[in-house]
N, C-alpha and C positions, 0 to 999 in steps of 0.2 A: 529742752535738750542740752546737756552738757557738751562740750566741745571735749574731742579726744585727747587723749595724752601725746604728745610728741611722739614721733617717729620718724626712724630714721628712712633718707628717701633713699632712691633706686638709684644704683648709674643708668645715666640717658642711654649707656649702650646696649645694658640687658636687655630694656623695652623694645630698644630697637629688633637688636635680633628676635627675640619673642615673637615680635609682631611680623619681623621677615617669613620666620618658619611656620607659622602657625596658616598666615598667608599660599603656603602653598599646601594645604590640607585640600583635597575636594572632597566635593559633596559628593560622590561615586564612592572614593575612599572609605569615609565617614558613614555611610547608607551599610557597610558592609561589617560595622562593629555594633549595629544595633541587633541585639537579640538578648537572650534571658539566661542565666546561668547558675547553678545553685554549688555551694561546697560544704563539706562538712567541717564544724569546729573538731580538732582532736588537740591531744594535751602534746608540747615538743618532745619530742625523742622516743616519742609510741613507733608504734608500726602502720603502714598506710592504712591496713584493714583495721585498727582499733576501734571501738565502738565511737562512735559519734556523740559528744558531750554539747551539741549545738548544730546550730545553721548559720550560715551567711548566704546571702545572696543578693543578684544586681539583675538590674533588665535597663534596656535605654531602647528608646522608642518614639517616634513622630506621636508630636499631641499639641492640641492648640491652645495658645496662652493668652490671656489680655488681663492687663492691668487696667483700671479705672479709669474711665475717661479718654482710653487709647482704643485702638485696632486693633481687632483679634488677628496675631500673627503666628506661623506653625514654627514650630521646636523641637527641638531632641528634650525630653522627659527621661530625665536618671534619677532611679531607684535603689536604693540599698538599703538591706534589713538583715539584722544582726542578734543572735539571741545564742547564748552562753552562760559561761561564771568566768565573775573578775576577780580574784583570789577569792575563790569560792563562795562568793556570792552573787547570786543569781542575775543577770545583766543584761537587757537590750540597747539597740542603737537603731537608727533610721536617718536616711538620708534621702531629701527630695529635691532635684535643681532641674528646675527650668535653663537649657542651653541652647544657646542658636547655633548654629554649623560651622560658624568660625572660634566657635569656643569660647562666645562671651556668655557670662551665667548674667540671666536676668532675673532668679528670685530662688534662692536656696533658701532650705532649714534642717537643720542637724538637731537630733534630738538622741539625749544617752540617758537611762534608765538604771538605777542600781536600788533593787528592793531588798535594800536594808531592812530591820526589822529592830523596833516598831518604825524607825523613819525613814520611808523611803525617799529618794533621791532621784530629780526632774532636775537636767537642763537642756536648754534649748538655745540655740542661736540659728537667728533668724537675717539675713540679709538681701534685700533687696535694690536692685538699680531702678534709678530714675534720671530725669534731664541735668539734673545738676550734682549727681553722682553714683556714690552708693553708701544706705545706712544699716550700720548695722545693729542689732537689739538683742541683747543675751537675757537670760531669763532663769532663773534660780530656785527652784520649789524643793524647801525642804518638809519633808512630813504632812503638816497640817498648818504649819505658820504661811504665814503670806508669800506668794511669790516677791522674789525680788529682780528688779530688771533694770538694763543698763543699757543706753542707746550712745549711738556716735557716728558719722561720717565721715566719709572721704570723700574727697570732691576729685568732677572727673579728670583731672588732670594727672592724678594719680593712679589710674585705673587700666593705662592702655598696655594690653597685652597681660592683664593681671589674672591669674587664673586662681578657678574656685577647686573647692574637691570633688566635685560632679565632673566639671568639665576635664581636670586631673584623670581621674578612670578613664574620659572616652580617648584622652591622650594616649593613655598607654595602651590601649585597645590598637589604636593606631601602631604605632611604635612596635608593638608585637606583633603585626602583620605583617610590616616591613622589615623586619629582624635586623635592622643598623640603625643608628642614629649616629650625629657628630661627636665627636666630642663635648665635654664642656656645657650643655644644655642644660640653659638654666630660664628660670622663668619669674618673672617677680608673681605674686600669688599674696590669699591672704587665709591664711587657715582656720581649725575648728573653733576657735575662740574667737575668730574677726579680728587678728592681730595681722598685719600687715608683717608679710615673709617671703621666704622663695623657695619652689621646689626644684628641685635638680635633679637630672636622669640619666644613667649611665645604666652601659650595656656591661653585663656580665659573662657573655658568651652565650653557646649552647652547650645543656647538661643532659643527663642522661635522669630521668627520675620516674617511679614507681608512682602504677594508677591503677591501686587493687593490686588486682596480682598481676598486671601485667607492667611494661617498664615503656616509657617512649620521649623521643630527646623533646627537650620544652628550650625555649628561649627565656634567659634572666635578663629581668630590668631592677636595678637597683635606683631607688626615688625617695631623698632625702628633703625632708621639710625643715630647714632653719628660720628661726625668729630671731628679733633682736636680743633676746635673752636667753636662756636656758640652752639645756643640749639638743643638737637637733634630733627628728626622729628619723626610722631608718627603715623601709621598707624593701623588702625583695617580695618580686612578684615573678612565675613562672608560668609563660604561656606558651599556646601550643601554635601552632602556625596558623590554627585559623582565626587567634585571636582569643579566645577561651583561656581563664585560667585552669593553670593546672595546681598552682600552691600561692598561698597569699600569707606571707609571717611579717611581722613587724619585730624587729631584731631585740630583744631582750623582754620579751611578751612569753608567759609560760604556755601559751597556744599556738594554735597557728589553723588558717583555713585550707584545707585540702579537695581534691575530685576524689573520690571514692570509686564513683561506679564508672569502671573500665568498660560497661555493657554500651555506654553512649561514642566510643574512641570506634570508627572502623579501621578496615585496613588499609585505611590511605590517609589514617592521621587524625581526619576531619572528624566533626561532631557531626552526629543525627538530629533530627531537630528535638529539640524540648519546648514543652509548656510554657506560656508567657510567665507563667506564677510556678511556684512548688505547689504542691501538693501538701496538705498540711490535715493530722487528723482534727472529723470533728466532733464533739461531744454534744449534740445539736438538744439532749434531755438536760442537759447544763445550763443550758442556754436559755434565760426565761421567754426572752422577744422570740426562737425559732420554737420553743416548745409550745408556747400562746399559741402563734400560727398553724401547727403542726395541729393541734387539739379543735381550732376552727374548720380547718381544711380537712377532718375527717369527719367532722359533724354536716359538714356543707356535702360533702359526696354520701356519704348515708343515704342524707335526707333525699336527696338529688336519684341513687338509685333506687330506693322506694318509690318514688314518684313515677319511676320510668317503669318498674313492672306493673306498678297497679296502673298505669294506662295501658300497659300490654302484659294483660293475663295469660296470650298465646305463648309466651316466653315460656311460662313453668311447666304447660303442657309440652312444647317442642323437647325440651330437656328431659323431664319425664318418660316421655316416649322413648328417647332415645337411651337413655338407662336402661330402660326395661327391655329394650334393642340387645340391648349389648351384654347384657346381664343374660339374656334366653340364649344368646349364640355364641358368647365368652372368645370371640376369634381371639388370633396370637397374634395378629397385628390389624392393631386399635387404629390406627391413624390411616387404616385403607378403609375402616370399616365405617369409621366416621365420616371420611370424604363422600364414600358411598351413599351412605345414608341418609348425610344431607343434601345431596345431588338429587337425588329420589323425592323430595318433599313438594307438597304441594302448595300454592299460592297461598299466602295470609290470607286466615280467613275460613280454611278447610282445615278443621282440627282432624286430630287422627285418631290413634286409640284412645287416649284418657276421657273422652269424648264418646266412645263406645263406634266411632268411624274404622276400617280397614284401615291398616297403614302397613305401607311399600316395604315391610325389613327386609334389606338385601341378607343376600343368602353369603354362606362364607363363599369367598375367591375358593378356586378348583387348587388342590393341593394345601389349604388352610382349614383344615376342619375347627370346629367349635373345641376349646380348650377343653371342656370336660366328655369329650368322644375318647374315647378308647379305640 
């Protein structure tokens, strides 16, 4: 494993201030931020009700976590998923992070895919914490070429109060529910490339925003990601009082993530409960594994049903008697007729009309003559 390139060290005051701020976040406050949400991906400048070009989803929930040789612990699992287009090319990205309730990252993996033809590109950044610090592994896969990997580590002394992307998403929900924050809020951080950087947060105030055909108040937070080189990445996140996102936009991007479903907004401005995972169309006939399971299960049920009917020939006789009675009397209320018919059946083993025995056919209820009567 080669040593990482030299990177700028953070001012001690930044880490001290960040650590003090994180220590004031309570467990109950953080638990209110554990939920799932889904936004539509639309073009910048379009209507809030424009057809979605993709989907962005995030969920946070308690989950067990265990590293090899270490005891299992309970932490927060943060996941995001994006599906859309980047400069006209189909693209997707995922994030999976295990975070303590003090917002310390135990492990995180981000993956970005560009479906370029004929050479799709997949980039993965895996970060894991250990007793000596934190190790970053970056992997790039281009088409059918061999993946290229690069690993480096940071010592424990450089990780105090340092945020990663999953922890930052949770912090944004905390700030949104508070609807206030101190000026100049800056955290030492590690960006999506695994490089040291800073995350800074500032409040842009309360604004009005459309949600579908409705309009509501949102609290807007600006987040800037600054590394030692290159221009900063700036995000504007608009939140409802519940901490749910109404809009997520990266400055300079041609698309944004937008809440379109106004039905989940109640009169109080809060969200109705959502499924922990968004529904997605499933073309099971195109999935070879699911289709094979369907065929096996279908054959299994057919054999089971045939065996049952062979072991219980009275079932066919019973159904034959019922259909014969139903067609003979043709009642208007078939449900009541069926209930009365089966209520008068004899115990199993005493067959009716199909074997020549008398069958206690129910007569049509009063006021309900047979359908074929005049």
